[in-house]
N, C-alpha and C positions, 0 to 999 in steps of 0.2 A: 309622550311623555307628559307626568303632569307637573307642573314646576312649582316652585313656591319665591313669591319675591324673598331678595335680600333681606328687605329689612325683616319680613317676619322670620327668615331662618337666624338672623343676628338676635331677634328678641325670644326665640324658642333654645338657641343655644346657651343664654344667658342664666334664662331660666331656669332651664335644664340644669346647670353647673349649682346655680345657689339651693337647687332642693337635693341632685340627689346626691350630692358629698356629706350631707347630712345624716340620710337616712337608709344606706346600704350596708350592708353587713358583708362578711367574706363570704365566696362564690363556694356554695355546698359542693364536697365533690361529686364528680361524674360517675355515679356508681349504681347508676340504672341500669339494668337488664335491656337492653335497645331488639334483643330478639323475641323478647314474649308481647303481648298484647298491650300495645299502648297508646292512648290518646293526646297529641301535642296541639296546643294554638300556636298560630303565625299571623301576626299581625303586620299589616303592608297599608302602602298610601295611596296606589292605584284603584280609580273608583270608573273613569268612563268605561262603558259595559265591556268593549271590546280587551281592555285592560285584563278586568277581572273575569273576563269569559281566557283569557290567554293563561291568567295564573292559575285559575281553577281547571286548566286542559295538563300544565304541569304538574300538579298536585297529582292527580288524578293517574298520570303517566308514573310519579314515585310511588304512591300506595301498591300498583301492579308488581311494583317491584319488591316492595316492603309490603306487604299485605296483612302485616301485623299492627303496622302504625298508624293511626287515625289523622287525617290531619284537619284540624277548623280553620278554615281563614275567615279571617275579619280584615274586612277592606277601608280605605279613606281614612287612614289611622294617622293623625298627625303628632309629630315628635313631640308637644307640647302634652298629648294624651298619655304618648308612652315613657315620656319622663316618669308622671303620675304614676302608673302602674308600676314602673321597674324601681321606683323608689317603693311602694305600699308592699310588693309580692304578693303569696298568696295564690290561693287557687285561680282564682278568676285573671290572673296577670299573664302574660303571652309567654312560650318556650322559645320561641325564633321571633325576630321583629327584623322588618327593612325599612330602609328612610335612604330619600331623597337625596337629604344635607348632608352631603361629603364636610362640609363644615363643623358638622358636631361630632366627628370621631375622636378629635381630640378630647372632648367631654366625655363620650361614653368610654372610653379608655381609660383615663385618667380618676374618672369617677367611679370606676369597677363595677358598674351599673350592666356592661357587656362582660361575658365570661372571656378568661384568656384563650385564643385559639389555639396556639401552638402545641400543646399535649393534643389535642386533638390529630392537626397537620401532621403532627412527626406521627403520630399510632396508626393511623391511615397511608404514610410514606409519600405524600406529597409534595414533590420539589415547587415552590413557589417562583422561581425563575422559567422552570419550565412548563407551567403553566399559567400566569399572568404577565403580560406588559409590565415594566419598572413601574408605569407612573401610577399604575392601577395598585400596585404592589404600596407605594408611597401612599397614597389618601387613606388607604384602607389600617394604615396602622398610626401608633402614635410613641415618638422616644424608644422605638422597640416592642413596642407591647403590640399584639396584633388583637386587636378584638373584634375585627370585619375581616369581611370578605367581599371582593365586586361582584355584583352582581347584576350585567350589562353596564356599558359603558355608553357616556356622551363625549365628543369631539365637535369641536367647533370651527367653522370654515369659511370661507369668501361666499356668498351667494351673488350671483352678478344676472343683468336681464340681458340675453344673448342680441335680442332686438337692438337694445339700447345701445347696445356697444357696436353692433354693425352702420347705425345710423349714425354713430358718434366717428365710426372708420379705426374703431378699435379691435384687432383682430384677434387677441388674445388678454386672458386674464393677467393681470399686473402678479407680479412675483416679488419687487422690491418696493420699500415704501415708497421710493421717490416717484414710483412708476404707477403705483398705487393713487396719489397724491395728482400727478399728474390727470391719470384719468378721471377722480373723482371731479377735477375743475373741467376737466371736458365734456361730463356725462351732466353739469350741471347747466340748467335753465332757469336765468331769472325769471321772475313775472311780476311785476309792481313792485309792493315792498317783498314780497316773498319770492318763491318759486314755481315753476311749471313742472318742473323735475328738479332733484337733488341728486349730484352724485353718491351720497353718500352721509349718513347723519353722526359726525364726531362726538355728537356730548354727550355726555356721560348716562344722560336720562335715556337714552335711545335703545332703549330696550336691551339687548345684548352686548352692547357697545360701551363695556364696563372697564375701569380701573385693569382688573386684575385680566379680564381676558386679552385686552391690547398688551398687557405686561408680559403676558406669557411668549411673546415674540422676540421678545429679550430674554429668558430664562433668568429672571429676576432671584435673588435669594433674599426670604423673609425675613430671616431669623438668622443671627451669628450662632456656631456652635454651643454659647452659653445660654441661647433661648432669647436674644435681647433684639429688638428691634431693629432691621437694619436697610429702614428704606431711606436714610440719606449715605449712609456710606456705600451702599450699589449704586452706580451709575446710571444703571439700568430704568430705576423710575424716575429720577430726572430726564432721561433721555425719552421715556415715553410721555411724560406730562409736554416736554415741549415740543415733541412731534405732535402730540394732541391738539396742542394750545396753537400752533402753527398752520394746522389743517383748518380749524374753526376759523381763523381770520381769514383763510384764502377763500374760504365757501361763502362766507359773507357776514363774519361775525356772530357773538353768539346771541346776542339778541333777535337776531333776525331767522338765527334757525330756531330758537325756542319757539319763536313766535308759530315757526311752521311746523314744528312737533308738534304743537297744542292741535293742528287737525289732523294727526295719526290717529285710526282705528287702533283697538285692542292688539296686543300681543300676540293671543291665543284666537284672534278669529277672522272671521273673511276679509276684513277690512285692515289686515298690515299694512304697514306703507310700501313695504317691497310686492306683496300682493298686486296692490292698486296703482304698482307703477310711481308712487309719489318719490320714489329712492332707487335708484336703479341698481345699489350695492349693497349689501349689507352682512354682518358679520353672523351667524347664527351654530344652531347646532344641527343636528343630522337629521330631525323630527321634522324642520321647517319642509324637508322636501314633501314627504306627504301632505303637511297641511296648506301647503301651495296648491297642491294637485288636489286635494277638497275643497278649496277656495274657488277652484276653476280659471287658473290664471291664463291669461291668453298668449302670455309671451314664452319664447325657449327660456329654460332657464340652465343657466351654467351654476357649475360648483368646483371649487378649486381652493387647495391650502390658502388662508390669509399670508397676507405677503409679511416677508420679512424684514429687517434693517436693513440697509446698503452693504455694511460689513459685515453681515452673517446672509450673504445671498449663500451661501456652500448648505447653509441650514434649510433651504426653504422647502416645504413639505410639512414642516411640523404646526403644532394648533395647541391649544388650552383642552385640557380634556378632565371630565370627572363623572358622575353616576350612580346609581342605586347602591347602595352597601346593605350587608346582612351578617345578622350578628346573633348570639345565644344571650338568652335574660340569666344571669350571673346567679339571680333567684330561684333561676328553673330549678325542680327535683329531677325531671326529665331530661337531662342535657347530653346523654349518648345517643338517644333518640333523636331530639332534635338537632344534634348533628350530622345525623345521617342526612336528614331534609336539608341542610346545610351545604352538607356536600355535594348531594344530587346537585340543586341549583344550581350551584358556582360550579364544579367542575365534570359533570358530565356533561359532555360536549353535544350529543343529542339533545337535550334538553337547555341547555344553553343557545345553539340555534335558532330551536324551536321558538323559543321566546323570545329571540330578538326577532325572527322573522314577523312574528305575530303583534311584535308593538313598535316595531319598524327603531329598534336602539343598535349599538353598535355591538357586538358580543365582546364577553370581558375574559375568555380567555385566547391563548395563542392557538389551540387545536380549532376552535370554533370560528377563528378568523379568519383561519385556510379551509375550512370546510367547503366541500362541493355542495353540501345541502343546504347553504346561506343562501338567499336570495337574493342577487346582489346587481342594478346598474348602474348604469356609468356614474352617475350622480353620487349614489350611496358607497361606491367604492372610494372614492375620495375620502371619504370617511373612515373607512377602514382602513387608506393607507394614513393618513393623519394618528390614529389610535397606535399604532404600532412604529413611529418615525421615532429612532432614538431620543429626539434633542424634545418633541412633545413633552409640556410638564403640566403639574398641577401648582395649587396654591397648596401648603403643609398645613397640617391639621396641627390647633392648638388647645391648652386646658379650657378656654374661654369660647372654645367653636368658631365662627365666622366672627366672632367681633374687632379684630385688629382690618378685617377687609371692610367692613365699614366704616372702620374711623379713617383709612386710606380712602374712602370710597366721598366720605363729609370731605375729605380734603381736594379731593378732588372737584367737588362739586363748585368749592368756594374759590378755586385756582381758575376754573374755565371762566365763571363770571367776574373776575377781575377783583374781586374782593378779597386777595391772597396772591399780593404778585411777587415775594420772596419765597421761590421755588424752594431755594438751598434750605431756607429759614423754616419753613413750613413743613417741610419733609422733617427736618430736625427734631419740633415740636408734635409731629405726627408719632413720630418714635418715642418720645416722653411720655406720651398719652397712651400708647399700644405696651408700652412696658409699665406703668402703672395699671393699667386694666389686668396686666397677666398678672402683676404682684399680687392683687388684689384677690384674684383666680386659685392662686396657691393654696 
């Protein structure tokens, strides 16, 4: 699946908020007749030929079941263009929109550019708890308002080089962070002022080695019930930063690691450092399996849940979750027909399974996760288990999208580089900045 950088996500989220709240009117009532001949437009972000083909096949199957509803699909659409279209409305705007950016759910819901889906769910008698894993329910709503549904799922776990493990005498993947740290050190081979092999890249610029992905292993609470930032009050964040800083030190220090990181290839290309053997372990999503195979990786790849804090050993198996979301434009005059497409793509087991198989993502419904038609190899099975783990978690929605995550990330960059040495004070200042940004967004 195509990914967006966190910076792009944050920019899109803030830009969306700044414009959407000023231009949208009340959502039109869904009074169109979905049994009559109708054309609807579906905007999505997929662009790779195989992904577009998968979407088109899904739509063709939908139209076979609903021959009166004709879907025009428009691909490779980013959230900034979505925002402009939803604000403007009119005949050229989409009826259904999907986005890779779960961080924008709070913005989509609070600004009302997406329609409230509760009336449609109630009318169709869809029980969310029997349909979707809890974490996916959480990241598709904001403060009780459900304006999106999950459309496939991403789960993050640990990738490891089995050949490197064998050479180092490590017989199984680490389950706790102390075991992980020991393995990372054992797998690290210094060479001059760098490395011939690094056990793990802990620096926050290390692609998926982000503060939020790490923090999920502590199941943190980002906001208080009153909506205030909770970074300094929840010890989970200080524990995560302390662990990360210690591992950075143990593996050679920030400057040495950054110099080595500068030799890495692109995250989405064949020269990814895990593919090339530059790092022996990595945190990544389920898509890395297919990418590694396409890159012609020569070693055996192992996949496991990412390790958990030692005092939470009984929660091993959990991980960070995110995914694609889908909703109905509040300006659409064809919301009942649009709902038929959204309902099919998100709740029809065959549709979800076929789409997941085609683009190598984790299914987003409980039934699809257990479907015998799901193509599952041993590595992919791990991500299915992470997706269903009761303590797997995600980052919560907020009215200004992922801005709070970027603020936390920026603090992480300062802390790991030694530019910010007061962890407690720094987290408190980060709280203040997040609260200020939230106040401006409301």
